[in-house]
N, CA, C and O atoms as a MOPAC input file, in Angstrom:
PM7 MOZYME 1SCF
protein

 N      0.84100 1    -1.16900 1     0.00000 1
 C      0.00000 1     0.00000 1     0.00000 1
 C      0.88800 1     1.23400 1     0.00000 1
 O      1.89800 1     1.29500 1     0.70200 1
 N      0.49400 1     2.21000 1    -0.79600 1
 C      1.23400 1     3.46200 1    -0.86100 1
 C      0.41300 1     4.56100 1    -0.19300 1
 O     -0.77400 1     4.71400 1    -0.48300 1
 N      1.03500 1     5.32100 1     0.69400 1
 C      0.36700 1     6.42500 1     1.37700 1
 C      0.92300 1     7.73600 1     0.86400 1
 O      2.12900 1     7.87400 1     0.65900 1
 N      0.05000 1     8.68900 1     0.66000 1
 C      0.45800 1    10.01600 1     0.21400 1
 C      0.13700 1    11.03100 1     1.29400 1
 O     -0.93600 1    11.00000 1     1.89800 1
 N      1.07000 1    11.92000 1     1.52400 1
 C      0.82500 1    12.98300 1     2.49100 1
 C     -0.06000 1    14.04300 1     1.85200 1
 O      0.18300 1    14.47200 1     0.72400 1
 N     -1.09000 1    14.46100 1     2.58700 1
 C     -1.99700 1    15.49100 1     2.09900 1
 C     -1.47900 1    16.84600 1     2.56400 1
 O     -1.18400 1    17.02800 1     3.74500 1
 N     -1.36900 1    17.79000 1     1.64500 1
 C     -0.93100 1    19.14300 1     1.96100 1
 C     -2.14600 1    20.05300 1     1.90100 1
 O     -2.82900 1    20.11400 1     0.87900 1
 N     -2.41900 1    20.76300 1     2.99500 1
 C     -3.61500 1    21.58200 1     3.09200 1
 C     -3.40800 1    23.02900 1     2.69200 1
 O     -4.33800 1    23.82200 1     2.83500 1
 N     -2.27100 1    23.40700 1     2.21000 1
 C     -1.93000 1    24.82300 1     2.01500 1
 C     -2.18700 1    25.52500 1     3.34600 1
 O     -1.70400 1    25.07800 1     4.38600 1
 N     -2.93800 1    26.61200 1     3.31900 1
 C     -3.25600 1    27.29200 1     4.57000 1
 C     -4.61900 1    26.89000 1     5.13000 1
 O     -5.08000 1    27.47700 1     6.10900 1
 N     -5.26500 1    25.90200 1     4.52300 1
 C     -6.56900 1    25.43600 1     4.98900 1
 C     -6.39500 1    24.58500 1     6.23900 1
 O     -5.51800 1    23.72400 1     6.30200 1
 N     -7.22400 1    24.83300 1     7.21100 1
 C     -7.19400 1    24.10000 1     8.47900 1
 C     -8.55500 1    23.47100 1     8.73200 1
 O     -9.56800 1    24.01600 1     8.29400 1
 N     -8.60400 1    22.33800 1     9.42800 1
 C     -9.88600 1    21.70300 1     9.71200 1
 C    -10.65800 1    22.43400 1    10.81200 1
 O    -10.08200 1    23.14100 1    11.64000 1
 N    -11.96900 1    22.24300 1    10.79400 1
 C    -12.83400 1    22.77600 1    11.84600 1
 C    -12.71200 1    21.84200 1    13.03800 1
 O    -12.94300 1    20.63900 1    12.92000 1
 N    -12.34900 1    22.39800 1    14.18300 1
 C    -12.15600 1    21.59300 1    15.38800 1
 C    -13.35600 1    21.63500 1    16.31200 1
 O    -13.53500 1    20.73800 1    17.13600 1
 N    -14.17600 1    22.65900 1    16.18800 1
 C    -15.34600 1    22.76500 1    17.05300 1
 C    -16.15200 1    24.00800 1    16.72500 1
 O    -15.70200 1    24.88600 1    15.99000 1
 N    -17.35500 1    24.06400 1    17.28700 1
 C    -18.22400 1    25.22800 1    17.09800 1
 C    -19.22800 1    25.25000 1    18.23700 1
 O    -19.45000 1    24.24200 1    18.90800 1
 N    -19.81800 1    26.39200 1    18.44000 1
 C    -20.82700 1    26.56400 1    19.47600 1
 C    -21.60800 1    27.82000 1    19.19700 1
 O    -21.47700 1    28.40600 1    18.12200 1
 N    -22.41500 1    28.24300 1    20.13800 1
 C    -23.24500 1    29.43000 1    19.90700 1
 C    -22.39300 1    30.66200 1    19.58100 1
 O    -21.74000 1    31.22600 1    20.46000 1
 N    -22.40800 1    31.06600 1    18.32700 1
 C    -21.72700 1    32.29200 1    17.91800 1
 C    -20.25500 1    32.18200 1    17.60400 1
 O    -19.62400 1    33.20500 1    17.33900 1
 N    -19.66200 1    30.97800 1    17.61900 1
 C    -18.22400 1    30.87700 1    17.34800 1
 C    -17.87600 1    29.58000 1    16.63000 1
 O    -18.64400 1    28.61700 1    16.62500 1
 N    -16.68400 1    29.58800 1    16.02200 1
 C    -16.08700 1    28.40000 1    15.41000 1
 C    -14.63100 1    28.33400 1    15.85100 1
 O    -13.99100 1    29.37000 1    16.02700 1
 N    -14.10000 1    27.12000 1    16.03000 1
 C    -12.67300 1    26.93000 1    16.31100 1
 C    -12.08600 1    26.18100 1    15.12400 1
 O    -12.43100 1    25.03000 1    14.85800 1
 N    -11.18800 1    26.86600 1    14.41600 1
 C    -10.59000 1    26.31400 1    13.20200 1
 C     -9.08200 1    26.45600 1    13.30900 1
 O     -8.56000 1    27.56000 1    13.46400 1
 N     -8.39200 1    25.33500 1    13.22600 1
 C     -6.93100 1    25.35600 1    13.30500 1
 C     -6.40500 1    25.98400 1    14.57600 1
 O     -5.36500 1    26.64300 1    14.55900 1
 N     -7.11600 1    25.78700 1    15.68900 1
 C     -6.68900 1    26.32900 1    16.97300 1
 C     -7.09900 1    27.76400 1    17.22500 1
 O     -6.84300 1    28.29500 1    18.30600 1
 N     -7.72500 1    28.40000 1    16.26400 1
 C     -8.12400 1    29.80500 1    16.37900 1
 C     -9.63800 1    29.88300 1    16.57400 1
 O    -10.39600 1    29.26000 1    15.83000 1
 N    -10.07400 1    30.64800 1    17.57000 1
 C    -11.50000 1    30.86000 1    17.80100 1
 C    -11.92300 1    32.12900 1    17.07000 1
 O    -11.33000 1    33.19500 1    17.23500 1
 N    -12.96900 1    31.98300 1    16.25600 1
 C    -13.49700 1    33.12200 1    15.50800 1
 C    -14.96400 1    33.27100 1    15.86000 1
 O    -15.74000 1    32.32200 1    15.75700 1
 N    -15.33200 1    34.46600 1    16.27600 1
 C    -16.72600 1    34.75300 1    16.62100 1
 C    -17.44100 1    35.30700 1    15.39800 1
 O    -16.88500 1    36.11500 1    14.65500 1
 N    -18.66200 1    34.87400 1    15.19800 1
 C    -19.44900 1    35.33200 1    14.06900 1
 C    -19.22300 1    34.46900 1    12.84400 1
 O    -18.68800 1    33.36400 1    12.93300 1
 N    -19.63600 1    34.98800 1    11.70500 1
 C    -19.50900 1    34.25400 1    10.44000 1
 C    -18.03300 1    34.11300 1    10.07000 1
 O    -17.22000 1    34.99000 1    10.36000 1
 N    -17.70400 1    32.99800 1     9.42600 1
 C    -16.30800 1    32.67700 1     9.13200 1
 C    -16.18000 1    32.11600 1     7.71900 1
 O    -17.10400 1    31.50700 1     7.18000 1
 N    -15.01400 1    32.34000 1     7.14500 1
 C    -14.66200 1    31.73500 1     5.85800 1
 C    -13.33500 1    31.00300 1     6.05100 1
 O    -12.41400 1    31.51800 1     6.68500 1
 N    -13.25400 1    29.79700 1     5.49400 1
 C    -12.03200 1    29.00100 1     5.62600 1
 C    -11.75100 1    28.32700 1     4.28700 1
 O    -12.66400 1    27.88100 1     3.59300 1
 N    -10.48200 1    28.26300 1     3.94600 1
 C    -10.11300 1    27.63000 1     2.68700 1
 C     -8.62800 1    27.70600 1     2.44200 1
 O     -7.84600 1    27.84500 1     3.38200 1
 N     -8.22700 1    27.61600 1     1.17700 1
 C     -6.80300 1    27.56100 1     0.86000 1
 C     -6.02900 1    28.82000 1     1.23100 1
 O     -4.80700 1    28.76600 1     1.36900 1
 N     -6.71100 1    29.95200 1     1.39500 1
 C     -6.04000 1    31.19400 1     1.79000 1
 C     -5.98500 1    31.37200 1     3.30200 1
 O     -5.44900 1    32.36800 1     3.78800 1
 N     -6.53500 1    30.41300 1     4.05300 1
 C     -6.54900 1    30.51400 1     5.49600 1
 C     -7.96100 1    30.72700 1     6.01800 1
 O     -8.94500 1    30.45500 1     5.33100 1
 N     -8.03700 1    31.22000 1     7.24700 1
 C     -9.31100 1    31.37500 1     7.94400 1
 C     -9.47200 1    32.81900 1     8.39200 1
 O     -8.50600 1    33.45900 1     8.80800 1
 N    -10.68700 1    33.32500 1     8.30700 1
 C    -10.94600 1    34.68200 1     8.76500 1
 C    -12.43000 1    34.94500 1     8.89700 1
 O    -13.25700 1    34.07000 1     8.63800 1
 N    -12.75700 1    36.15100 1     9.29800 1
 C    -14.15500 1    36.52000 1     9.43500 1
 C    -14.76800 1    36.72800 1     8.05600 1
 O    -14.07800 1    37.02400 1     7.08000 1
 N    -16.07800 1    36.56300 1     8.01000 1
 C    -16.81400 1    36.70900 1     6.75800 1
 C    -17.99700 1    37.62300 1     7.02500 1
 O    -18.62500 1    37.51800 1     8.07800 1
 N    -18.31000 1    38.49800 1     6.11600 1
 C    -19.39600 1    39.45900 1     6.28400 1
 C    -20.77200 1    38.91700 1     5.98700 1
 O    -21.72500 1    39.69300 1     5.93200 1
 N    -20.92000 1    37.62900 1     5.79400 1
 C    -22.21900 1    37.03100 1     5.50800 1
 C    -22.54600 1    37.07700 1     4.03100 1
 O    -21.67300 1    37.31000 1     3.19500 1
 N    -23.80600 1    36.85400 1     3.71900 1
 C    -24.23700 1    36.72100 1     2.32500 1
 C    -23.93700 1    37.94200 1     1.46500 1
 O    -23.80000 1    37.81600 1     0.24800 1
 N    -23.83300 1    39.10600 1     2.06500 1
 C    -23.53200 1    40.32100 1     1.29500 1
 C    -22.05000 1    40.45500 1     0.95400 1
 O    -21.68600 1    41.28800 1     0.12300 1
 N    -21.19800 1    39.65900 1     1.57400 1
 C    -19.75200 1    39.73000 1     1.36000 1
 C    -19.34100 1    38.77000 1     0.24000 1
 O    -18.68300 1    37.75900 1     0.48500 1
 N    -19.73900 1    39.10100 1    -0.98600 1
 C    -19.42300 1    38.22100 1    -2.11700 1
 C    -17.96300 1    38.31900 1    -2.53800 1
 O    -17.41600 1    37.36700 1    -3.09400 1
 N    -17.32700 1    39.45700 1    -2.27900 1
 C    -15.93600 1    39.64400 1    -2.70800 1
 C    -15.01700 1    38.59600 1    -2.08300 1
 O    -14.14700 1    38.05100 1    -2.76100 1
 N    -15.20500 1    38.31500 1    -0.80500 1
 C    -14.35400 1    37.32200 1    -0.13100 1
 C    -14.52500 1    35.94000 1    -0.74900 1
 O    -13.57000 1    35.16700 1    -0.83000 1
 N    -15.73400 1    35.63500 1    -1.18000 1
 C    -15.99200 1    34.33600 1    -1.79200 1
 C    -15.46600 1    34.28100 1    -3.22200 1
 O    -14.92100 1    33.26200 1    -3.64700 1
 N    -15.62800 1    35.36400 1    -3.95900 1
 C    -15.14700 1    35.40700 1    -5.34500 1
 C    -13.62400 1    35.35800 1    -5.41900 1
 O    -13.07000 1    34.93000 1    -6.43100 1
 N    -12.93800 1    35.79400 1    -4.35500 1
 C    -11.47700 1    35.69300 1    -4.31600 1
 C    -11.00300 1    34.24000 1    -4.39500 1
 O     -9.83900 1    33.98100 1    -4.70300 1
 N    -11.89400 1    33.30200 1    -4.12000 1
 C    -11.54200 1    31.88400 1    -4.14300 1
 C    -11.64600 1    31.26700 1    -5.53800 1
 O    -11.23400 1    30.12500 1    -5.74200 1
 N    -12.19200 1    32.01100 1    -6.49300 1
 C    -12.36900 1    31.48700 1    -7.85100 1
 C    -11.02500 1    31.03700 1    -8.42200 1
 O    -10.02000 1    31.74000 1    -8.31400 1
 N    -11.03000 1    29.86700 1    -9.02100 1
 C     -9.80900 1    29.30800 1    -9.59500 1
 C     -8.98800 1    28.50300 1    -8.59900 1
 O     -8.11200 1    27.73600 1    -8.99900 1
 N     -9.25800 1    28.66700 1    -7.30900 1
 C     -8.52000 1    27.93700 1    -6.27800 1
 C     -9.30700 1    26.77400 1    -5.69900 1
 O     -8.73500 1    25.83800 1    -5.13900 1
 N    -10.63400 1    26.84100 1    -5.84000 1
 C    -11.49200 1    25.79400 1    -5.29100 1
 C    -12.47700 1    25.32800 1    -6.35600 1
 O    -12.74400 1    26.02200 1    -7.33700 1
 N    -13.00500 1    24.13300 1    -6.12800 1
 C    -14.04600 1    23.60400 1    -6.99100 1
 C    -15.42400 1    23.76700 1    -6.34200 1
 O    -16.41800 1    24.01000 1    -7.02600 1
 N    -15.46700 1    23.62800 1    -5.01700 1
 C    -16.74000 1    23.66900 1    -4.29900 1
 C    -16.61400 1    24.51700 1    -3.05100 1
 O    -15.61800 1    24.45400 1    -2.33000 1
 N    -17.65300 1    25.31900 1    -2.80900 1
 C    -17.78400 1    26.09600 1    -1.58400 1
 C    -18.94800 1    25.52700 1    -0.79500 1
 O    -20.06600 1    25.44400 1    -1.30200 1
 N    -18.68800 1    25.13400 1     0.45400 1
 C    -19.76000 1    24.68700 1     1.34500 1
 C    -20.23500 1    25.89700 1     2.12600 1
 O    -19.44700 1    26.57000 1     2.79100 1
 N    -21.52000 1    26.16700 1     2.04200 1
 C    -22.11100 1    27.29900 1     2.76000 1
 C    -22.95700 1    26.73400 1     3.89000 1
 O    -23.95100 1    26.04700 1     3.65400 1
 N    -22.55300 1    27.03100 1     5.12200 1
 C    -23.30800 1    26.62800 1     6.30300 1
 C    -24.26500 1    27.74500 1     6.68100 1
 O    -23.83800 1    28.87100 1     6.93500 1
 N    -25.54900 1    27.44200 1     6.72000 1
 C    -26.58200 1    28.46300 1     6.91100 1
 C    -27.03800 1    28.61000 1     8.35700 1
 O    -28.10900 1    29.16200 1     8.60700 1
 N    -26.25400 1    28.13200 1     9.30500 1
 C    -26.63400 1    28.22500 1    10.71600 1
 C    -27.10300 1    26.87500 1    11.22400 1
 O    -26.72600 1    25.84000 1    10.67400 1
 N    -27.92700 1    26.87400 1    12.27300 1
 C    -28.32800 1    25.59900 1    12.87100 1
 C    -29.23000 1    24.75100 1    11.97900 1
 O    -29.28100 1    23.53200 1    12.14700 1
 N    -29.93300 1    25.35900 1    11.04700 1
 C    -30.84100 1    24.65500 1    10.13200 1
 C    -30.46500 1    24.99600 1     8.69400 1
 O    -29.90700 1    26.05900 1     8.42400 1
 N    -30.77400 1    24.09200 1     7.78500 1
 C    -30.54500 1    24.37300 1     6.37700 1
 C    -31.54700 1    25.43400 1     5.91600 1
 O    -32.71500 1    25.42500 1     6.30500 1
 N    -31.05900 1    26.33500 1     5.08700 1
 C    -31.88900 1    27.41300 1     4.54700 1
 C    -31.37800 1    27.75100 1     3.15600 1
 O    -30.25500 1    27.39800 1     2.79400 1
 N    -32.19500 1    28.42600 1     2.39000 1
 C    -31.76900 1    28.86300 1     1.05500 1
 C    -30.83600 1    30.06300 1     1.18900 1
 O    -31.01200 1    30.90300 1     2.07100 1
 N    -29.84600 1    30.13200 1     0.30900 1
 C    -29.02700 1    31.33600 1     0.22900 1
 C    -29.65800 1    32.21800 1    -0.85100 1
 O    -30.43000 1    31.72200 1    -1.67100 1
 N    -29.34400 1    33.51000 1    -0.86600 1
 C    -29.90800 1    34.37700 1    -1.89500 1
 C    -29.57000 1    33.86600 1    -3.30400 1
 O    -28.43900 1    33.46000 1    -3.57000 1
 N    -30.55800 1    33.89200 1    -4.19300 1
 C    -30.36700 1    33.40300 1    -5.56400 1
 C    -29.24700 1    34.13800 1    -6.28700 1
 O    -28.48400 1    33.53000 1    -7.03900 1
 N    -29.14600 1    35.45800 1    -6.05900 1
 C    -28.09500 1    36.21400 1    -6.74600 1
 C    -26.70500 1    35.80700 1    -6.26300 1
 O    -25.75600 1    35.82700 1    -7.04700 1
 N    -26.56400 1    35.43900 1    -4.99500 1
 C    -25.27300 1    34.96700 1    -4.48400 1
 C    -24.90000 1    33.65400 1    -5.16100 1
 O    -23.77300 1    33.49600 1    -5.63000 1
 N    -25.82700 1    32.72200 1    -5.21300 1
 C    -25.56200 1    31.43100 1    -5.86800 1
 C    -25.17500 1    31.64900 1    -7.33500 1
 O    -24.20000 1    31.07000 1    -7.81400 1
 N    -25.93700 1    32.47800 1    -8.03800 1
 C    -25.65900 1    32.73200 1    -9.46200 1
 C    -24.28400 1    33.34800 1    -9.66500 1
 O    -23.54900 1    32.95100 1   -10.56900 1
 N    -23.93500 1    34.31900 1    -8.82500 1
 C    -22.63700 1    34.98800 1    -8.93400 1
 C    -21.49600 1    33.99600 1    -8.74100 1
 O    -20.52100 1    34.01600 1    -9.49200 1
 N    -21.61400 1    33.13200 1    -7.74100 1
 C    -20.56300 1    32.15000 1    -7.47400 1
 C    -20.46400 1    31.12000 1    -8.58800 1
 O    -19.36500 1    30.77700 1    -9.02500 1
 N    -21.60100 1    30.62800 1    -9.04600 1
 C    -21.57600 1    29.63100 1   -10.11300 1
 C    -21.05500 1    30.22100 1   -11.41100 1
 O    -20.36100 1    29.53500 1   -12.16200 1
 N    -21.37700 1    31.49200 1   -11.69400 1
 C    -20.84700 1    32.15300 1   -12.89200 1
 C    -19.32800 1    32.30100 1   -12.82400 1
 O    -18.66000 1    32.36100 1   -13.85600 1
 N    -18.78400 1    32.36000 1   -11.60300 1
 C    -17.33000 1    32.46300 1   -11.41000 1
 C    -16.65400 1    31.08800 1   -11.41200 1
 O    -15.44000 1    30.99500 1   -11.23400 1
 N    -17.43700 1    30.02000 1   -11.61400 1
 C    -16.87100 1    28.67900 1   -11.66100 1
 C    -16.75300 1    27.99400 1   -10.31800 1
 O    -16.02000 1    27.01400 1   -10.18100 1
 N    -17.47000 1    28.50000 1    -9.32300 1
 C    -17.43400 1    27.91800 1    -7.98100 1
 C    -18.72800 1    27.14000 1    -7.75900 1
 O    -19.81700 1    27.71100 1    -7.80300 1
 N    -18.60400 1    25.84500 1    -7.52300 1
 C    -19.76700 1    25.04100 1    -7.16600 1
 C    -20.20200 1    25.38800 1    -5.75700 1
 O    -19.36500 1    25.67400 1    -4.90000 1
 N    -21.49400 1    25.36700 1    -5.51000 1
 C    -22.03300 1    25.76600 1    -4.20600 1
 C    -22.86700 1    24.62600 1    -3.63000 1
 O    -23.77400 1    24.11500 1    -4.28800 1
 N    -22.55800 1    24.23900 1    -2.41500 1
 C    -23.34100 1    23.24800 1    -1.67900 1
 C    -23.81200 1    23.90400 1    -0.39200 1
 O    -22.99800 1    24.36100 1     0.41000 1
 N    -25.11200 1    23.95300 1    -0.19400 1
 C    -25.70600 1    24.61600 1     0.96800 1
 C    -26.20900 1    23.55600 1     1.94200 1
 O    -26.87400 1    22.59900 1     1.54500 1
 N    -25.88300 1    23.73700 1     3.22100 1
 C    -26.34200 1    22.82600 1     4.27200 1
 C    -26.27600 1    23.53900 1     5.60900 1
 O    -25.73200 1    24.64000 1     5.69400 1
 N    -26.81100 1    22.94100 1     6.64000 1
 C    -26.68400 1    23.49500 1     7.98200 1
 C    -25.19800 1    23.56500 1     8.34500 1
 O    -24.40100 1    22.75600 1     7.87100 1
 N    -24.83400 1    24.52800 1     9.17900 1
 C    -23.41300 1    24.72200 1     9.51800 1
 C    -22.74600 1    23.48800 1    10.12300 1
 O    -21.61200 1    23.18800 1     9.75300 1
 N    -23.40300 1    22.74400 1    11.05200 1
 C    -22.73400 1    21.54200 1    11.56300 1
 C    -22.41200 1    20.52900 1    10.46900 1
 O    -21.32500 1    19.95000 1    10.46300 1
 N    -23.34000 1    20.31100 1     9.54800 1
 C    -23.10000 1    19.36900 1     8.44400 1
 C    -22.00500 1    19.89700 1     7.51700 1
 O    -21.18400 1    19.12500 1     7.02200 1
 N    -21.99300 1    21.19800 1     7.28200 1
 C    -20.96500 1    21.79500 1     6.42300 1
 C    -19.57300 1    21.60100 1     7.03900 1
 O    -18.61500 1    21.30800 1     6.32400 1
 N    -19.46400 1    21.76100 1     8.34200 1
 C    -18.17200 1    21.55900 1     9.02000 1
 C    -17.69100 1    20.12100 1     8.85600 1
 O    -16.52700 1    19.88600 1     8.53100 1
 N    -18.57400 1    19.17200 1     9.07600 1
 C    -18.19100 1    17.76000 1     8.95500 1
 C    -17.78200 1    17.41800 1     7.52200 1
 O    -16.76000 1    16.76900 1     7.30100 1
 N    -18.57200 1    17.85000 1     6.56600 1
 C    -18.28800 1    17.55500 1     5.16400 1
 C    -16.97100 1    18.18500 1     4.73700 1
 O    -16.16300 1    17.55000 1     4.05800 1
 N    -16.75700 1    19.43200 1     5.13700 1
 C    -15.51000 1    20.13700 1     4.82400 1
 C    -14.30900 1    19.37100 1     5.36800 1
 O    -13.32000 1    19.18700 1     4.65900 1
 N    -14.38500 1    18.92500 1     6.61500 1
 C    -13.25900 1    18.21300 1     7.22000 1
 C    -12.93100 1    16.92400 1     6.47100 1
 O    -11.76100 1    16.61900 1     6.24400 1
 N    -13.95000 1    16.17300 1     6.09000 1
 C    -13.71500 1    14.91900 1     5.37400 1
 C    -13.05200 1    15.19200 1     4.02800 1
 O    -12.05200 1    14.56100 1     3.68800 1
 N    -13.60300 1    16.12500 1     3.26500 1
 C    -13.05000 1    16.40300 1     1.94300 1
 C    -11.69300 1    17.09200 1     2.02300 1
 O    -10.84400 1    16.88600 1     1.15500 1
 N    -11.47900 1    17.89900 1     3.04500 1
 C    -10.16600 1    18.51500 1     3.24600 1
 C     -9.11900 1    17.43900 1     3.49900 1
 O     -7.99600 1    17.53700 1     3.00400 1
 N     -9.47800 1    16.41400 1     4.26800 1
 C     -8.53100 1    15.33200 1     4.55200 1
 C     -8.18600 1    14.53300 1     3.29800 1
 O     -7.16100 1    13.85300 1     3.25100 1
 N     -9.04400 1    14.61800 1     2.28600 1
 C     -8.78100 1    13.94200 1     1.02200 1
 C     -8.00000 1    14.82000 1     0.05000 1
 O     -7.68000 1    14.39300 1    -1.06000 1
 N     -7.69400 1    16.04900 1     0.47100 1
 C     -6.92500 1    16.94800 1    -0.37200 1
 C     -7.74300 1    17.63600 1    -1.45000 1
 O     -7.18300 1    18.08900 1    -2.44800 1
 N     -9.04200 1    17.72300 1    -1.27400 1
 C     -9.91300 1    18.34100 1    -2.27600 1
 C     -9.77000 1    19.85400 1    -2.27500 1
 O     -9.33200 1    20.45000 1    -1.29100 1
 N    -10.14300 1    20.46400 1    -3.38700 1
 C    -10.07400 1    21.92600 1    -3.56000 1
 C    -11.41100 1    22.52300 1    -3.10700 1
 O    -12.32500 1    22.71100 1    -3.90900 1
 N    -11.50500 1    22.81700 1    -1.79900 1
 C    -12.76600 1    23.26100 1    -1.22100 1
 C    -12.56200 1    24.45400 1    -0.30300 1
 O    -11.44000 1    24.78000 1     0.08700 1
 N    -13.66400 1    25.09000 1     0.02900 1
 C    -13.66100 1    26.17300 1     1.01900 1
 C    -14.99300 1    26.11900 1     1.76000 1
 O    -15.91000 1    25.38900 1     1.38300 1
 N    -15.07000 1    26.90700 1     2.81800 1
 C    -16.19900 1    26.87000 1     3.73200 1
 C    -16.58300 1    28.28000 1     4.12100 1
 O    -15.72200 1    29.07900 1     4.49000 1
 N    -17.87300 1    28.59900 1     4.04400 1
 C    -18.40000 1    29.87000 1     4.52900 1
 C    -19.53600 1    29.54600 1     5.48800 1
 O    -20.50300 1    28.88300 1     5.11200 1
 N    -19.41700 1    30.01300 1     6.72600 1
 C    -20.33800 1    29.58000 1     7.77100 1
 C    -21.03300 1    30.72800 1     8.48000 1
 O    -20.41500 1    31.73800 1     8.81600 1
 N    -22.33100 1    30.55400 1     8.70100 1
 C    -23.11200 1    31.41000 1     9.59300 1
 C    -23.14100 1    30.65500 1    10.92900 1
 O    -23.34800 1    29.44200 1    10.92500 1
 N    -22.94200 1    31.32400 1    12.06300 1
 C    -22.87500 1    30.61800 1    13.35000 1
 C    -24.17700 1    29.90000 1    13.72300 1
 O    -25.26800 1    30.25500 1    13.27500 1
 N    -24.01200 1    28.88800 1    14.55200 1
 C    -25.17400 1    28.15500 1    15.08800 1
 C    -25.71300 1    28.88800 1    16.28500 1
 O    -26.69000 1    28.44700 1    16.89100 1

């Protein structure tokens, strides 16, 4: 069997979350967060499309966590991201964290945008 080391660039896994915060790569971030190949930081929510569009060409899929329950994201946000070549998967934030961690461990080209639970 051959094993390959996975390189995450600056992407770090989600280690935990709770009311109003996420812990990613040892860093606690309060409020909405974005994580991916450029690292982890705060996110301005659905109106902050620039931060998400900066990921174009670096990722194939963006997981959008909509808080404690799954909800629709604005249609114009989805259209803008898809027009930029970014696939969008919407789910509740806990599910988005789990899915992101699994695919990150596989070395996939992904990012995460989360609304707190």
